[in-house]
N, CA, C and O of each residue as an XYZ file, in Angstrom:
688
protein
N       0.842     -1.173      0.000
C       0.000      0.000      0.000
C       0.889      1.239      0.000
O       1.938      1.276      0.644
N       0.452      2.224     -0.722
C       1.135      3.517     -0.720
C       0.199      4.535     -0.080
O      -0.930      4.727     -0.531
N       0.677      5.178      0.966
C      -0.101      6.207      1.642
C       0.312      7.561      1.065
O       1.504      7.831      0.911
N      -0.636      8.386      0.755
C      -0.487      9.720      0.163
C      -0.239      9.635     -1.346
O      -1.067     10.127     -2.112
N       0.840      9.045     -1.798
C       1.142      8.890     -3.233
C       1.015     10.221     -3.974
O       0.171     10.372     -4.858
N       1.847     11.163     -3.608
C       1.698     12.538     -4.085
C       2.553     12.913     -5.279
O       2.323     13.959     -5.886
N       3.534     12.092     -5.637
C       4.414     12.386     -6.766
C       5.056     13.771     -6.620
O       5.064     14.559     -7.566
N       5.585     14.056     -5.450
C       6.180     15.363     -5.186
C       7.471     15.503     -5.983
O       8.335     14.628     -5.965
N       7.574     16.618     -6.675
C       8.732     16.934     -7.505
C       9.750     17.747     -6.692
O       9.429     18.235     -5.609
N      10.969     17.891     -7.212
C      11.992     18.650     -6.478
C      11.573     20.079     -6.109
O      12.045     20.630     -5.114
N      10.687     20.673     -6.914
C      10.250     22.044     -6.608
C       9.081     22.073     -5.617
O       8.563     23.143     -5.297
N       8.665     20.892     -5.131
C       7.600     20.816     -4.145
C       6.209     20.632     -4.723
O       5.263     20.409     -3.967
N       6.053     20.717     -6.030
C       4.747     20.520     -6.650
C       4.478     19.029     -6.856
O       5.391     18.207     -6.795
N       3.221     18.700     -7.098
C       2.833     17.322     -7.415
C       2.659     17.218     -8.923
O       1.973     18.037     -9.535
N       3.277     16.217     -9.512
C       3.175     16.006    -10.952
C       3.119     14.504    -11.210
O       4.077     13.784    -10.928
N       1.999     14.037    -11.743
C       1.820     12.616    -12.029
C       2.864     12.136    -13.020
O       3.178     12.814    -13.999
N       3.393     10.956    -12.746
C       4.355     10.316    -13.650
C       3.683      9.069    -14.224
O       3.559      8.056    -13.535
N       3.246      9.144    -15.499
C       2.457      8.056    -16.082
C       3.081      6.664    -15.992
O       2.382      5.697    -15.687
N       4.372      6.547    -16.251
C       4.995      5.216    -16.203
C       4.938      4.631    -14.797
O       4.697      3.435    -14.628
N       5.156      5.454    -13.809
C       5.082      4.987    -12.428
C       3.629      4.647    -12.063
O       3.377      3.666    -11.363
N       2.683      5.454    -12.533
C       1.269      5.157    -12.310
C       0.878      3.822    -12.910
O       0.132      3.058    -12.298
N       1.381      3.533    -14.115
C       1.110      2.250    -14.756
C       1.683      1.097    -13.937
O       1.040      0.059    -13.780
N       2.892      1.286    -13.418
C       3.521      0.238    -12.603
C       2.727     -0.015    -11.326
O       2.565     -1.159    -10.901
N       2.243      1.047    -10.728
C       1.443      0.896     -9.512
C       0.172      0.106     -9.837
O      -0.199     -0.813     -9.107
N      -0.489      0.470    -10.935
C      -1.721     -0.228    -11.335
C      -1.442     -1.686    -11.676
O      -2.164     -2.577    -11.228
N      -0.407     -1.934    -12.460
C      -0.091     -3.299    -12.874
C       0.284     -4.190    -11.698
O       0.008     -5.389    -11.713
N       0.906     -3.616    -10.692
C       1.330     -4.407     -9.537
C       0.170     -4.717     -8.596
O       0.290     -5.582     -7.727
N      -0.942     -4.023     -8.762
C      -2.088     -4.229     -7.877
C      -1.920     -3.558     -6.527
O      -2.658     -3.860     -5.589
N      -0.958     -2.651     -6.417
C      -0.718     -1.953     -5.160
C      -1.883     -1.023     -4.855
O      -2.378     -0.313     -5.730
N      -2.308     -1.041     -3.602
C      -3.377     -0.153     -3.159
C      -2.806      1.225     -2.860
O      -1.676      1.348     -2.388
N      -3.594      2.268     -3.139
C      -3.199      3.640     -2.822
C      -4.263      4.270     -1.934
O      -5.458      4.203     -2.220
N      -3.802      4.878     -0.858
C      -4.638      5.646      0.061
C      -4.211      7.109     -0.114
O      -3.198      7.516      0.456
N      -4.955      7.908     -0.886
C      -4.476      9.249     -1.243
C      -4.530     10.292     -0.131
O      -3.839     11.307     -0.217
N      -5.327     10.073      0.903
C      -5.463     11.027      2.017
C      -5.552     12.474      1.528
O      -4.727     13.316      1.881
N      -6.551     12.736      0.725
C      -6.733     14.064      0.130
C      -7.266     15.108      1.104
O      -6.884     16.276      1.042
N      -8.141     14.687      1.994
C      -8.819     15.682      2.824
C      -7.898     16.352      3.840
O      -8.219     17.426      4.349
N      -6.775     15.739      4.137
C      -5.843     16.368      5.075
C      -5.400     17.738      4.550
O      -5.153     18.658      5.330
N      -5.300     17.865      3.232
C      -4.930     19.158      2.628
C      -6.166     20.047      2.492
O      -6.117     21.241      2.785
N      -7.289     19.446      2.038
C      -8.492     20.260      1.850
C      -8.995     20.830      3.173
O      -9.603     21.900      3.196
N      -8.745     20.123      4.275
C      -9.179     20.649      5.574
C      -8.409     21.918      5.934
O      -8.945     22.801      6.604
N      -7.161     22.013      5.495
C      -6.395     23.247      5.711
C      -7.007     24.399      4.916
O      -7.131     25.519      5.411
N      -7.387     24.098      3.667
C      -8.044     25.107      2.831
C      -9.325     25.579      3.513
O      -9.569     26.781      3.620
N     -10.139     24.633      3.973
C     -11.419     24.974      4.605
C     -11.218     25.826      5.850
O     -11.966     26.777      6.078
N     -10.222     25.498      6.653
C      -9.969     26.273      7.866
C      -9.605     27.722      7.525
O     -10.117     28.656      8.142
N      -8.733     27.901      6.556
C      -8.341     29.258      6.179
C      -9.505     30.017      5.539
O      -9.653     31.219      5.760
N     -10.321     29.332      4.757
C     -11.486     29.992      4.158
C     -12.487     30.421      5.230
O     -13.077     31.497      5.131
N     -12.680     29.586      6.253
C     -13.564     29.971      7.372
C     -13.011     31.196      8.089
O     -13.753     32.124      8.410
N     -11.724     31.192      8.334
C     -11.109     32.321      9.027
C     -11.255     33.598      8.202
O     -11.497     34.675      8.746
N     -11.107     33.467      6.893
C     -11.250     34.635      6.008
C     -12.641     35.239      6.161
O     -12.780     36.459      6.245
N     -13.672     34.394      6.197
C     -15.047     34.869      6.327
C     -15.338     35.461      7.706
O     -16.030     36.473      7.822
N     -14.808     34.825      8.742
C     -15.145     35.219     10.110
C     -14.351     36.422     10.615
O     -14.903     37.291     11.291
N     -13.067     36.476     10.291
C     -12.249     37.552     10.850
C     -11.248     38.156      9.885
O     -10.560     39.121     10.216
N     -11.169     37.592      8.698
C     -10.216     38.091      7.722
C      -8.860     37.411      7.868
O      -8.550     36.817      8.901
N      -8.066     37.512      6.817
C      -6.741     36.910      6.798
C      -5.676     37.985      6.640
O      -5.901     39.008      5.994
N      -4.539     37.746      7.225
C      -3.395     38.621      6.991
C      -2.888     38.351      5.577
O      -3.293     37.365      4.961
N      -2.030     39.185      5.063
C      -1.485     38.955      3.715
C      -0.686     37.649      3.685
O      -0.683     36.944      2.676
N      -0.016     37.333      4.784
C       0.726     36.078      4.859
C      -0.235     34.885      4.826
O       0.049     33.880      4.173
N      -1.356     34.989      5.518
C      -2.349     33.919      5.510
C      -3.016     33.786      4.139
O      -3.350     32.678      3.719
N      -3.214     34.912      3.438
C      -3.758     34.858      2.074
C      -2.800     34.085      1.162
O      -3.233     33.271      0.345
N      -1.518     34.340      1.304
C      -0.523     33.613      0.513
C      -0.540     32.134      0.871
O      -0.423     31.271      0.002
N      -0.687     31.853      2.168
C      -0.754     30.471      2.617
C      -1.981     29.783      2.029
O      -1.897     28.633      1.598
N      -3.114     30.470      2.007
C      -4.339     29.913      1.435
C      -4.128     29.588     -0.037
O      -4.500     28.506     -0.490
N      -3.540     30.506     -0.785
C      -3.258     30.248     -2.200
C      -2.351     29.029     -2.369
O      -2.581     28.189     -3.239
N      -1.323     28.944     -1.532
C      -0.371     27.837     -1.633
C      -1.029     26.501     -1.290
O      -0.771     25.496     -1.952
N      -1.875     26.486     -0.263
C      -2.534     25.245      0.137
C      -3.563     24.840     -0.916
O      -3.704     23.651     -1.205
N      -4.274     25.788     -1.488
C      -5.208     25.466     -2.582
C      -4.464     24.844     -3.757
O      -4.908     23.848     -4.329
N      -3.343     25.432     -4.107
C      -2.525     24.926     -5.213
C      -2.051     23.501     -4.914
O      -2.089     22.632     -5.785
N      -1.611     23.272     -3.690
C      -1.152     21.950     -3.276
C      -2.294     20.943     -3.365
O      -2.104     19.829     -3.852
N      -3.480     21.332     -2.896
C      -4.632     20.428     -2.948
C      -4.989     20.099     -4.399
O      -5.218     18.936     -4.731
N      -5.037     21.099     -5.248
C      -5.389     20.847     -6.654
C      -4.376     19.914     -7.314
O      -4.750     19.057     -8.115
N      -3.102     20.080     -6.981
C      -2.078     19.187     -7.518
C      -2.275     17.758     -7.061
O      -2.166     16.826     -7.857
N      -2.564     17.579     -5.776
C      -2.785     16.233     -5.246
C      -4.064     15.624     -5.801
O      -4.121     14.425     -6.071
N      -5.085     16.449     -5.970
C      -6.334     15.963     -6.541
C      -6.111     15.501     -7.983
O      -6.645     14.470     -8.392
N      -5.336     16.247     -8.742
C      -5.053     15.875    -10.129
C      -4.241     14.576    -10.192
O      -4.504     13.725    -11.042
N      -3.275     14.420     -9.315
C      -2.520     13.163     -9.260
C      -3.471     12.008     -8.974
O      -3.373     10.952     -9.600
N      -4.374     12.198     -8.049
C      -5.334     11.152     -7.718
C      -6.230     10.840     -8.916
O      -6.527      9.675     -9.182
N      -6.660     11.872     -9.638
C      -7.468     11.652    -10.850
C      -6.713     10.768    -11.842
O      -7.278      9.841    -12.423
N      -5.434     11.069    -12.022
C      -4.623     10.296    -12.959
C      -4.426      8.860    -12.470
O      -4.415      7.927    -13.274
N      -4.273      8.680    -11.165
C      -4.162      7.330    -10.612
C      -5.444      6.542    -10.871
O      -5.395      5.375    -11.260
N      -6.583      7.181    -10.653
C      -7.876      6.536    -10.905
C      -7.984      6.169    -12.382
O      -8.372      5.051    -12.719
N      -7.647      7.098    -13.249
C      -7.697      6.857    -14.699
C      -6.762      5.715    -15.107
O      -7.059      4.966    -16.038
N      -5.649      5.589    -14.414
C      -4.677      4.532    -14.711
C      -5.107      3.163    -14.195
O      -4.468      2.155    -14.493
N      -6.191      3.129    -13.423
C      -6.691      1.861    -12.912
C      -6.087      1.430    -11.590
O      -6.151      0.253    -11.237
N      -5.504      2.359    -10.856
C      -4.927      2.043     -9.559
C      -6.042      1.733     -8.561
O      -7.080      2.394     -8.555
N      -5.825      0.741     -7.733
C      -6.797      0.362     -6.707
C      -6.700      1.362     -5.553
O      -5.636      1.544     -4.962
N      -7.824      2.003     -5.247
C      -7.853      3.075     -4.253
C      -8.614      2.643     -3.004
O      -9.603      1.914     -3.077
N      -8.126      3.113     -1.855
C      -8.857      2.939     -0.608
C      -8.963      4.277      0.098
O      -8.148      5.176     -0.109
N      -9.970      4.389      0.925
C     -10.152      5.601      1.714
C      -9.448      5.467      3.048
O      -9.555      4.442      3.721
N      -8.737      6.499      3.417
C      -8.063      6.546      4.707
C      -7.799      8.001      5.044
O      -7.956      8.879      4.195
N      -7.401      8.257      6.268
C      -7.256      9.650      6.677
C      -6.013      9.869      7.521
O      -5.371      8.922      7.975
N      -5.697     11.114      7.716
C      -4.718     11.554      8.703
C      -5.460     12.343      9.777
O      -4.918     13.290     10.347
N      -6.697     11.950     10.047
C      -7.528     12.741     10.955
C      -7.098     12.606     12.406
O      -6.335     11.718     12.788
N      -7.617     13.514     13.178
C      -7.376     13.500     14.600
C      -6.333     14.497     15.057
O      -5.931     14.479     16.221
N      -5.895     15.351     14.181
C      -4.921     16.371     14.557
C      -5.108     17.595     13.678
O      -5.727     17.519     12.616
N      -4.591     18.679     14.109
C      -4.571     19.939     13.361
C      -5.964     20.309     12.857
O      -6.904     20.422     13.643
N      -6.091     20.499     11.546
C      -7.340     20.982     10.956
C      -8.298     19.865     10.564
O      -9.362     20.138     10.009
N      -7.946     18.626     10.839
C      -8.733     17.481     10.389
C      -9.175     16.649     11.596
O      -8.521     15.667     11.949
N     -10.292     17.044     12.231
C     -10.747     16.305     13.410
C     -11.387     14.970     13.032
O     -11.754     14.744     11.879
N     -11.513     14.092     14.027
C     -12.223     12.837     13.821
C     -13.670     13.135     13.419
O     -14.206     14.194     13.744
N     -14.287     12.204     12.719
C     -15.692     12.346     12.351
C     -15.922     12.940     10.981
O     -17.056     13.275     10.638
N     -14.869     13.079     10.188
C     -15.020     13.667      8.861
C     -14.584     12.721      7.739
O     -14.194     13.174      6.663
N     -14.650     11.418      7.986
C     -14.217     10.460      6.967
C     -15.002     10.626      5.666
O     -14.474     10.387      4.580
N     -16.261     11.034      5.783
C     -17.065     11.246      4.576
C     -16.419     12.304      3.670
O     -16.591     12.265      2.451
N     -15.686     13.234      4.257
C     -15.019     14.261      3.451
C     -13.896     13.651      2.604
O     -13.680     14.065      1.465
N     -13.188     12.670      3.159
C     -12.158     11.966      2.380
C     -12.810     11.262      1.196
O     -12.316     11.332      0.071
N     -13.920     10.586      1.460
C     -14.616      9.892      0.373
C     -15.141     10.888     -0.654
O     -15.125     10.608     -1.853
N     -15.604     12.046     -0.195
C     -16.068     13.082     -1.116
C     -14.925     13.571     -2.008
O     -15.117     13.797     -3.203
N     -13.739     13.733     -1.422
C     -12.590     14.138     -2.231
C     -12.234     13.074     -3.259
O     -11.824     13.397     -4.374
N     -12.389     11.807     -2.889
C     -12.115     10.728     -3.840
C     -13.125     10.755     -4.988
O     -12.789     10.425     -6.125
N     -14.352     11.146     -4.686
C     -15.353     11.327     -5.743
C     -14.926     12.471     -6.659
O     -15.065     12.374     -7.878
N     -14.415     13.537     -6.087
C     -13.908     14.657     -6.899
C     -12.756     14.220     -7.793
O     -12.514     14.818     -8.842
N     -12.048     13.174     -7.375
C     -10.919     12.661     -8.160
C     -11.344     11.642     -9.213
O     -10.507     11.149     -9.969
N     -12.639     11.323     -9.269
C     -13.103     10.458    -10.347
C     -13.771      9.167     -9.942
O     -14.278      8.453    -10.807
N     -13.794      8.832     -8.652
C     -14.519      7.641     -8.232
C     -16.011      7.941     -8.232
O     -16.422      9.075     -7.988
N     -16.807      6.936     -8.503
C     -18.251      7.085     -8.336
C     -18.536      7.052     -6.832
O     -17.671      6.683     -6.038
N     -19.735      7.434     -6.455
C     -20.100      7.386     -5.046
C     -20.008      5.953     -4.526
O     -19.516      5.724     -3.421
N     -20.472      5.008     -5.301
C     -20.401      3.605     -4.878
C     -18.957      3.142     -4.747
O     -18.622      2.432     -3.799
N     -18.100      3.530     -5.678
C     -16.687      3.166     -5.584
C     -16.053      3.778     -4.341
O     -15.239      3.134     -3.680
N     -16.416      5.004     -4.021
C     -15.869      5.659     -2.826
C     -16.321      4.933     -1.565
O     -15.524      4.727     -0.650
N     -17.590      4.544     -1.509
C     -18.079      3.794     -0.349
C     -17.343      2.459     -0.197
O     -16.997      2.061      0.915
N     -17.110      1.780     -1.305
C     -16.347      0.531     -1.255
C     -14.902      0.791     -0.837
O     -14.306     -0.011     -0.117
N     -14.340      1.914     -1.289
C     -12.962      2.261     -0.927
C     -12.820      2.449      0.578
O     -11.756      2.196      1.143
N     -13.878      2.888      1.217
C     -13.848      3.107      2.657
C     -14.288      1.917      3.480
O     -14.231      1.964      4.709
N     -14.726      0.849      2.830
C     -15.235     -0.307      3.568
C     -14.547     -1.587      3.093
O     -13.462     -1.919      3.571
N     -15.158     -2.296      2.174
C     -14.636     -3.617      1.777
C     -13.270     -3.545      1.108
O     -12.431     -4.416      1.340
N     -13.025     -2.535      0.288
C     -11.701     -2.433     -0.348
C     -10.619     -2.149      0.683
O      -9.504     -2.659      0.572
N     -10.941     -1.342      1.683
C      -9.970     -1.072      2.752
C      -9.646     -2.368      3.497
O      -8.483     -2.641      3.796
N     -10.672     -3.161      3.796
C     -10.445     -4.439      4.467
C      -9.625     -5.378      3.582
O      -8.712     -6.052      4.059
N      -9.954     -5.415      2.298
C      -9.226     -6.269      1.352
C      -7.755     -5.861      1.282
O      -6.873     -6.719      1.225
N      -7.492     -4.562      1.285
C      -6.113     -4.079      1.174
C      -5.267     -4.511      2.369
O      -4.049     -4.639      2.256
N      -5.908     -4.732      3.506
C      -5.210     -5.151      4.718
C      -5.213     -6.670      4.899
O      -4.684     -7.185      5.884
N      -5.815     -7.383      3.939
C      -5.900     -8.837      4.049
C      -6.897     -9.302      5.086
O      -6.770    -10.398      5.631
N      -7.898     -8.463      5.362
C      -8.866     -8.775      6.415
C     -10.300     -8.931      5.910
O     -11.240     -8.954      6.704
N     -10.467     -9.039      4.606
C     -11.827     -9.092      4.063
C     -12.608    -10.307      4.552
O     -13.838    -10.276      4.566
N     -11.926    -11.371      4.950
C     -12.640    -12.535      5.486
C     -13.187    -12.282      6.891
O     -13.990    -13.069      7.391
N     -12.754    -11.176      7.539
C     -13.182    -10.877      8.900
C     -14.035     -9.617      9.011
O     -14.931     -9.550      9.853
N     -13.769     -8.627      8.177
C     -14.438     -7.319      8.248
C     -14.646     -6.769      6.841
O     -14.185     -7.356      5.862
N     -15.333     -5.655      6.750
C     -15.446     -4.939      5.473
C     -16.766     -5.067      4.760
O     -17.113     -4.230      3.927
N     -17.512     -6.116      5.083
C     -18.845     -6.307      4.514
C     -19.770     -6.809      5.617
O     -19.318     -7.288      6.657
N     -21.055     -6.692      5.373
C     -22.045     -7.170      6.339
C     -22.411     -8.593      5.937
O     -23.194     -8.819      5.014
N     -21.818     -9.546      6.659
C     -22.052    -10.956      6.381
C     -22.025    -11.729      7.684
O     -21.359    -11.334      8.641
N     -22.748    -12.826      7.712
C     -22.740    -13.694      8.892
C     -21.310    -14.137      9.181
O     -20.569    -14.522      8.277
N     -20.937    -14.073     10.461
C     -19.619    -14.517     10.885
C     -18.551    -13.440     10.867
O     -17.438    -13.665     11.343
N     -18.871    -12.275     10.328
C     -17.906    -11.181     10.304
C     -18.219    -10.181     11.403
O     -19.374     -9.986     11.782
N     -17.164     -9.552     11.905
C     -17.353     -8.472     12.860
C     -17.635     -7.201     12.071
O     -17.013     -6.945     11.040
N     -18.574     -6.413     12.564
C     -18.928     -5.204     11.823
C     -19.223     -4.049     12.763
O     -19.841     -4.225     13.813
N     -18.782     -2.887     12.378
C     -19.226     -1.646     12.986
C     -20.230     -1.072     11.990
O     -19.889     -0.820     10.835
N     -21.452     -0.869     12.435
C     -22.491     -0.389     11.532
C     -22.842      1.053     11.849
O     -23.021      1.425     13.009
N     -22.935      1.846     10.819
C     -23.309      3.247     10.920
C     -24.663      3.400     10.242
O     -24.797      3.135      9.048
N     -25.648      3.818     10.991
C     -26.978      4.060     10.449
C     -27.094      5.563     10.234
O     -26.900      6.349     11.161
N     -27.410      5.953      9.009
C     -27.462      7.377      8.678
C     -28.836      7.767      8.176
O     -29.633      6.923      7.766
N     -29.092      9.049      8.215
C     -30.327      9.613      7.693
C     -30.093      9.923      6.218
O     -29.357     10.852      5.886
N     -30.704      9.164      5.352
C     -30.539      9.385      3.920
C     -29.727      8.278      3.273
O     -29.317      7.317      3.923
N     -29.509      8.437      1.986
C     -28.849      7.416      1.172
C     -27.467      7.896      0.748
O     -27.359      8.748     -0.134
N     -26.397      7.362      1.363
C     -25.054      7.823      1.010
C     -24.621      7.433     -0.404
O     -23.641      7.973     -0.918
N     -25.341      6.496     -1.043
C     -24.997      6.186     -2.431
C     -25.449      7.308     -3.363
O     -24.969      7.418     -4.492
N     -26.367      8.131     -2.888
C     -26.825      9.278     -3.663
C     -26.099     10.561     -3.261
O     -25.881     11.447     -4.088
N     -25.728     10.651     -1.977
C     -25.053     11.838     -1.453
C     -24.136     11.401     -0.319
O     -24.597     11.092      0.779
N     -22.840     11.376     -0.590
C     -21.863     10.878      0.378
C     -21.910     11.662      1.689
O     -21.554     11.126      2.738
N     -22.339     12.908      1.643
C     -22.422     13.732      2.853
C     -23.434     13.176      3.853
O     -23.399     13.543      5.028
N     -24.336     12.297      3.407
C     -25.304     11.681      4.322
C     -24.589     10.876      5.414
O     -25.158     10.638      6.479
N     -23.350     10.459      5.154
C     -22.594      9.719      6.160
C     -22.375     10.544      7.428
O     -22.105      9.984      8.490
N     -22.485     11.848      7.328
C     -22.319     12.725      8.492
C     -23.613     12.844      9.305
O     -23.602     13.405     10.400
N     -24.710     12.329      8.786
C     -26.011     12.396      9.467
C     -26.256     11.115     10.242
O     -27.154     10.340      9.913
N     -25.466     10.900     11.255
C     -25.509      9.656     12.019
C     -26.780      9.544     12.854
O     -27.145     10.468     13.581
N     -27.440      8.407     12.739
C     -28.628      8.111     13.544
C     -28.275      7.130     14.665
O     -28.803      7.227     15.773
N     -27.371      6.179     14.362
C     -26.954      5.185     15.358
C     -25.643      4.545     14.925
O     -25.316      4.500     13.739
N     -24.906      4.056     15.903
C     -23.668      3.320     15.646
C     -23.724      2.023     16.435
O     -24.042      2.022     17.624
N     -23.414      0.927     15.771
C     -23.352     -0.375     16.400
C     -21.904     -0.850     16.265
O     -21.442     -1.145     15.163
N     -21.208     -0.920     17.370
C     -19.786     -1.264     17.378
C     -19.592     -2.750     17.605
O     -20.126     -3.327     18.552
N     -18.814     -3.362     16.713
C     -18.463     -4.763     16.882
C     -19.631     -5.724     16.805
O     -19.659     -6.734     17.509
N     -20.601     -5.413     15.949
C     -21.790     -6.257     15.830
C     -21.538     -7.533     15.092
O     -22.454     -8.337     14.919
């Protein structure tokens, strides 16, 4: 598995390398792009801009973080187009990315070209498969351990519905 998979160049930008993308796809290596860790920085600065304004240094930082996010999103789009196996994962729990926003990672993966259903699988059964645990977790089947999230609405139609939690069943 490759975590982040950003294709960072010597100048600090992200630039997809097609031959390497093909090798990743051909090898069957899973990629966890962790896109929302960057987008959460953008969102935090945009909120601050609306609520209290930004200094000129913070405006420059916002531009730089937006540019970084767009570069990473484009790399992810190219990975998806190349047929790379994707899973959802996060760097949440610190800084601008608190726990409880996994749906945002899946939403970013949709922005990178996954369908809503593919994104949901990337966060569930594909993630379990990538860890070699699909026989134990990742799907709702007899004999498997499952954490179930009951939401208001249909996340296959709108991934943001995952944030509308009605109930959680841990280790069912």
